[in-house]
Structure formats: structure tokens, C-alpha cells
N, C-alpha and C positions, 0 to 999 in steps of 0.2 A: 318354480323352485330354484332358489339361488345357490349356485356351487362355487367351491374354490379349489385351485390346484394344490394339492398337498404332496410332500415327500412321504413315503412309507419305507419300513423294513419289515420283511417277513420273519415272524418269531418262530414259526415252526419250521421243520425240514421241508424246503421246496422253493421253487423259484416261481414268481409271478410273471406271465407273459401278457404281451398286449391282446386285449379284447377278452380276457378272464373276466367272469362277473365277479361284482364286489357286494357284499352283504354288510348292512348295519341296521340295528333296530329291528331285527327279525325279517327284514325284505331287501331285495336287490335294489341297490340304490345308483350302481354306476357299473364301469367297466375299467380295467386297467388301462392306462394310456401308454405306459412304458414300464419295463421291468426287465432286470437282468441280475445275475451274480456279480458283485464288486469285489474282485480278488484282493484289492488293496485294503478294503474294509472288513473283508472276510464274511460278508453277509448278502443275502438278497435284498435289493433295494428296487424302488419304482416311483411313479408318480401316478396319480389319480384324481379326478375331479370328484369331490364328495359334498353332499349337502352342507351348508354352513354349519349346522348343530354337531357335526361329527369331525371338524376340523381342528380342534384344539391338540396341540402337542400331547402325546400320550393316549390318545383315545385308540380303543382297538376295534377292530373290524375284521371281516373275514374274506378270504378270496376263495372263489371256487375252482377247484383243481380236479377234473374228472368226478370222481365218485367220492371226493372229501372236501373238506374246507380248511384252508390254511389260515392261522391267526396272524394278523398284521397290526402294525402300531404305526401312528402318524408321527413323524420326526421332523425336526427342522431341516431346512434346506438353507445353503448348499449342504450337501452330504459330506463334504471335505473341504477344509480350508487349509491351505498351504502356509507353512510358518514363514513370516517376513524374515529376509536377512538382514 
């Protein structure tokens, strides 16, 4: 299975942390590589390796958090670009 590293934002309330399971297409497909809350962006973001068919920007998937699943969405990286002076 070919995979690609993509950026994501958590849509629901919660923060994805490393090694949390990732679900897409009704099955577990990966684990979160890194995740945190970004104060400047005011949202939870992270990186995950996903199967190629789930890597298009805007694709939704779920992240397992204890007894529930958080909705997440693939977003472009880098997460933030500085304005040029």
C-alpha cells in the first residue's frame, strides 16, 4: 500500500496526538505521526501518512480518541506562510 504524508486539521473539538489510530473507508489505515494545538492558527493540526486514495485536500477521515472518533480533514502544508516584507 502506497502512502503519503499529509497535513490535517481536526474539525471536532479535541487534539490528535502521536500514535492515535486513524480511520478512513471504514477501517484503520494509519496512526497520527504528530499532532498539537496551534495557538496562532487557533486549531488542532498534525501530520499523518495516509493511503494515496485519501490524500486529496478536503478529504475527511477520523481519529480515534479514547471512546470516540474525531472528524479531521486533509489540508495543504505548510500550515502557515509568513507575509513577505
